[in-house]
N, C-alpha and C positions, 0 to 999 in steps of 0.2 A: 718374573713370569711375563711372557710375551702375549699380549691380548689386544684386540681391537675394540674401540668404543664408538658408539654412535650417540649423537646428541638428539634427544627427543624434545620436540617443541609443542607447546599447547597453550590455549587461552582459557583461562578458568574465571567463571562468574564469581565475583567478590561480594558485591552488595548491590541492592536495589532500593530506590527511594523515589517517592512521588511528592510534589510540592505544588500548592496553588498559590498564584500571586494575582493581585489585582492592580490594574492600572487605570487611574482616575485622573482626567485631565479635561480642563475647559479650553476650547479652541475657538478663535475668532474667524469669521468668514472673511476671505481676502477682499479687498476693496474693489477688485476687478470682477468679483462674482455677485450675482443678484441675490436678494433676500431669500432666506430659506423659509418656505411655507409648510413643508411636510417632508420628513425623510421616508423615502421609498424603499431602498435596499442598501444594506450595509455589509461589509466583508473586510477581511483582513488577512494579513500573513506575518508570521513571526520570522525575523532574520537574526539568527544567532551569530554574533560577530566574534565573540571570544568566549572560550571555556579554559579555566585555569584550575589544574588540580594542586590542591595544597594538603597539608597534614590534617586529616580528619574534616575537611571541608572543600567544597567545590564553589568557584566563582563563575557566574554566568553573565554575560553582558550582550545586550542586543537591543533591537527595536521592534515595536509592532506598527506596521504600516496599515493604517485605517483608510478605507475608501468608502465613500458613500454617494449614492444617487439621491438627489432630492428634487422635489417640485417647487417651482417658483410662482410668484404673482405676475411674472412677465409673460403676457399672452403671445409674444412673438417667438418664445422659445419653450416655455413650460417646464423644461428640465435643465439641470446642471449637475456637476460632480464636484466632490471635494475629496482631498487626500491630505492626511496628516501623519507625521512620523512620531511615535510616542516611545521614547528611550526608556530602557529599564536596566538595572543592575541588581544582582541578588546573590547572596551567600547561602549555601545550603550545607547543614552539618551532617556528615555521613562518617561514622565513627570507623576508623581502621583504614581509610583511604590514604594514599601516598602520591607524592608528585609524579612518580613513575607509572602509575596506573592509567588506564585507558577509560574514558568515559564517553558513553552514547547517550545523546540527549534527544528525546522525543517530546513533542508538545500536541496538546489538543486545545482549540478555542472552545471553551464551554459557554460563553456567552459574550455578546456585544450588544450593549444597551446605550442608547442615545437619548438625551433629553434636551428639548428645544428651550433654551434659557430666554432668548428673544431671537428675532429674525437675523441678527448678526452674530450670534454666539450659541454653541452647542456644547453640551456636556458629554464626554465619551467615558464610558466605563466598561473595561474589558476584563474577563475573568479567563485566566489561563492556567492550564495544569501541565507541569513539566514532570517527565519520567527519567529518571537517571539510572543507567546500567553501568556498574563499574566492573571492569575486568583487568585481570592482571596476567602478564605474560610469564609462562612457566617454562624453565629449561632444566633437563636433567640428562646425564650421561649414563648409558647402560652398556654393559659388555655383550657383545654380539658374536665374538669368536675368541677362542683360547689356542695359541699356537704351541701346544706342548703334547708330546706323544703320549706321556704317561698320565694324562688327565682326561677323565671321561665326564662329559657334561650332559646336563639335562636342559634341552631347549623348549621354549614355548612360544606359540604363534599367538598373535593378537591382531585383530582387525582395528585399524584406526583411520581416522579421517584427519589428514594433515591439512592445516590452513596454509595455502600457497600464496594467496594474495589478500591483504587487508589494507584497503586504501579508499579514498573518496576521489571522485572525479566528475567532470561536467561534460554532458553531451550537448552540442549546440544545433539548433535548428533554425534555418533562415528560409523564409518564404516570401513571394510576392502575391498578394492577393488583388484581384482585379474585380471591381464592383460589377454586378450584373447589369446588362443594357438597360433594364426598366428601373434602375435606381438613379436618384439624383446625385449630383457632385457632392463631394464631402466639403462642408464648411468647418465643422468641428466634431471631434469624436467626444462622446459623452461617457460611455460605458463599454467595457470590453469584457469578454468571458472566453478563457482558453481552458479546454478540458483535455486530458489525455484518456485514452480508452484501450483496454486490452494490451497494454505495454508488456512485452515479453522479451527476455534477454537469452540469448543462445551463445554457447561457448563455441568459438572457431579458432582456427589456428592463429595465434598471436593477435587475437582481438575478440570483442564481445559485439555481437550483432543485436541491435535493438529495432523492434518492429512494433507496429500498433497503428493507431489512428489519433488524430488531432482534430478536435472540433473548435471552431472559432465563431464567436458572436460579436458583433459590433453594433452599438446603437449610437447614432450620430445625427447632428444637425445638418440638413441638406441646403442646398441653394434654391429649392423649390419652396417658394413662400406659401403655396397652398398646402404643402404637406412638409413643415419644417422637420419633424422627427421622422427619421428613416432608420431601417435596420438592414443587416445582410448577415448571411451565414455561410460557412465553408466547412468542408470536411476534407482534411489532407492526410494522406497515408504517410506514416512514419517509418522510414528505413535508414538507419545510420549506424556507424561503427565507432566503437572506442578502441584505442590501441591498448593492448594489454600482452606484453611480451611472454608472460608466464603461461598464458591461457592456451589450452589445447582441447580438441574435441574429446568428450568424454568425461571431462572434469565436472564437478559439482558446483553450480553457481548459485549463490544466495545474495541476490542483488536488489537493494531497496532503491526505487525510482520514484522521485517526487518532482512535481513541476516547480521550477525555480523562477527566475526572473523572466519578465516580458517586457518587450519594448515594441511600440507600434509607431510608425512614422508615416505621414501622409506624403505621397509623391505624385507629381503630375505625370499623365500619360503623353503619348507622342503629340496630342493635340493640345498639350497645355492644361488639360483639365485635371482636377484633383479627384482621380479615380483609382489610384493604386495605394495599397497599404503594405509597407515594408514591415514584415514581422520578424523579431528575433526572440527565440524562446530557449531557455536552458532547462536541461532535466538534471537534478542534482542525483548523483549515483553513489550509494554506499555499497561498495564492492567487497564481497568475500568469496573467495574461490578455494573450494577444497578438492583434495585428491584422496580417494578411497583406496587403501591398499593393505597388504598383510606384511607385518614384520616379524622377525624371529629374534628373541634375545635369550641369553643364558640365564636360567632360573636357579641352577645348582651345579656344583662341580665336585668330583671325587677323585682322589689320588691315593695309590699305595704308598707313596714316597713322603708325602707331606700332608699336613692337615689344611684344609681349605675351609674358610669360615666366609660365607657370603654376607655382604652388606646389603640390606634392602631399604629403599626409600620409596615412600608412597608418591605416586604421580597420577594426577588426573589428565585425561586427555579426552578430546571429542570424538565420537563415532556417529555415523549416520544411522538412525534407526529407521527412518522412512522419509519419503518425499511424495508430496501430493500438492495439486494445484486445485482449488475449489473456486467455482464461480456461482455466485448467488444472484437470482433474479426474483424481483418482487414487483408487486403491483398493488395499488390501493386507490380506492376513490375517495376524494375529499371534497367538501363543500367549501366554497369561498367564505370568507369571513364577512359577517353582516357590515353593511355600510361600504363595502368595497367596490360597488358598482358591478354591472354585469361583465362577464368575460367575452371579449370579442375574438381574440387570438392569443395563443401562448407564444411568447417570443423566445424564451430560453428557460431551460431547468438546469439548476446546478445541484448535483446530487453528491452525497458523501455518506460515509459509514463509520461508526465508531464501534470498536469491539470492546465490550465491557467485561466479558469473562471467557476465558479459555480453560476447559477442564479436560484432563487427560483421563480417559476411561478405557476399559477393556475394548471397547469398540473402535476407538481412535480419539479424535479431539472433537469435543462438544463446544461449538461456538456460539456466543449469545451477543446480541448488541443492538444497536439502534441505527436505521438508515434515515437520512434527512434529505428533503428536498425544497429548495428555494426556486419558486416559480415567478418569473417575470412576465407580465401579460398586458395586452391592450385592454382598456376597460371602457365603459360607456360614460365615465365621469369626464365632463368637459375641461375642468381645471386641471385634472390629473389623469390624463389619458394612458399613462403607463403606470402600473401598479405591481406589487409584489405580495406573495403570501408564502409562508413556510410551513412545512408539515414534516412530521416525524412518525415512524413506526418501528416497533421491536422486530427483531428477526431472529430465527434459529434454524438448525438444520432439522430434517424430518425423517427421511428414509435413506438407509445405506446398506449396500451390500459389500462384503469384504471377502475377497479370495474366493469367490463363488465357483465350485466346480460341480459338474454333473457328467457322470460316465454311465453308458448303457452297455450291458453285456450282449453281445452278438455271437453268432456262430463263428465269425472270423476272429473273435477276440473282444477286447474291451474298446468301445468307441468313446473317445473323449469329445463330447458334444460341446462342453462349456469348460473353459480353463482360465482360472484366476480373473474373474470379472470383478472390478470394483466401480461402483457408481453411487451417486447421491441424487436424490429427487427433492426439490425444494417444495415448501408448502404451496399449494395451489397451482402447481406447476405440472406439465406434461413433458415426459422425456421420449423422444423418438430413437429407437435403435434401428440403424440402417446397415444392411449387409447383403451379400449374394445369397442365394438360395442355399439352405443347408448349413449356414454358418453358426447357427445356434440362437437366433432372435427369439423364436417362440419357446425355446427351452428355458431361456432367461426369465421370460414373462411367466411361465408356468411354475417355475421355482419360486419366484417372488409371490405369487398367488397361492403357493403351497399345494398346487396340483401335483408336482414332482417334489420329492424330497431330495435336497442337494447331497451329492457325494461327500463334499467337504465345504467349508466356508461358513459365513453367517450372513443372516438377513435381518437388519434391525428396523423395526417399525415403532415410532414413538419410544424409542429406547429398550424395546423388548425383543429378545432374539427369537424369531418365529422358527428358527430351525431347532430350537429346544422344545421338546414336546410338552413338558410341564408348563413353561412359561406361555407356549401358544395356546394350550387349552385354558389357562387361567385369563388370557387376553380375550379369548372368545367369549367366556362367561361375562367378562366386564362389559 
């Protein structure tokens, strides 16, 4: 029998596991550095150098790069910085994994704790959580056409999302930062902070376009003896491209972007003064590109001349259920810790968020977690003019409309005032809807306030569907 086959390809989740490790190491202060009086701010990044798949276990090797800003007893400088590389190698048991499987490793820094043993030695203790997601590649051939006149076939259509690209790549950014005219020349860089904001990736023809913003903060020792500690800030737009031959507009991109390595180098300007900072930054990209399409395959066949017995194999494949991008905004007032001196000026804020739980509900995804902020500021303390404080606050989503529709019956027919509106409003926030006259702004607001009953869709307030009459009445009584 003459027939055509097509190879179906998919990636299936095989196993997940979390593991916590502790890195505990005592480190000596370099001879060229002054004594440590007080640790002001600490941070670190994990560099995963090797991941090796074995039978029933995974080996992971890397290093934790610790960086610390500290106060000294040197009145000419007040501040200095430290950096140490803390290596680690761990084996994690995951039953059923094979060397041919693929592993994706994520990490969170749960805690960085430093203890001052003496002015020349500190103890560093780091708690890390690693998340391992194991996937395997699945391939199966299916019959899509039978070239026999006496055979009748039953075809089925299925919507699938094919994985076209699965790779890692690096986007490089190079910038030259010039000090503002009112800042002193650079003698030594003490502390830097580079943050990415609103990074977005867009599929273009044979490339991925990355756009966003980069914020740079530099704390340095200047050549001005009256004001030895200086700082400068810059905001640089990000607009770069990654080559990706398989990419085309309309494909679905699932691209994880994290800040990678950073290198800063002081260079002289045309007058020979140290006023230019050469910045080289990398963005680590975990690229998955999908294409959504429909395929047909033969599910059964019948012939008057011979008996056909189909052979079925179970095959899992990915399909896109939905795609959304949510932005959370939060604000909170905190008091400075006692004994930290009065705040004169905020120098920099390093923000981060940790997602603790994602729950799939009938309304969508419910996300809960914690956002954290590390604040570096100028204080009134004479011996430690630069200080820091850390704060955290839990977050969750609050209000959501899903596929909201509102139609009005008119003499000329049905007027579609609102069609498939989706939005979220965060706790304590105000959302502005902007548009031309008659576009449906007031109708959306009246539907949310239950002045109008939506034609279709849902409005969730604190997890309650206000479009459901019973739930709405119960909520009003509460």
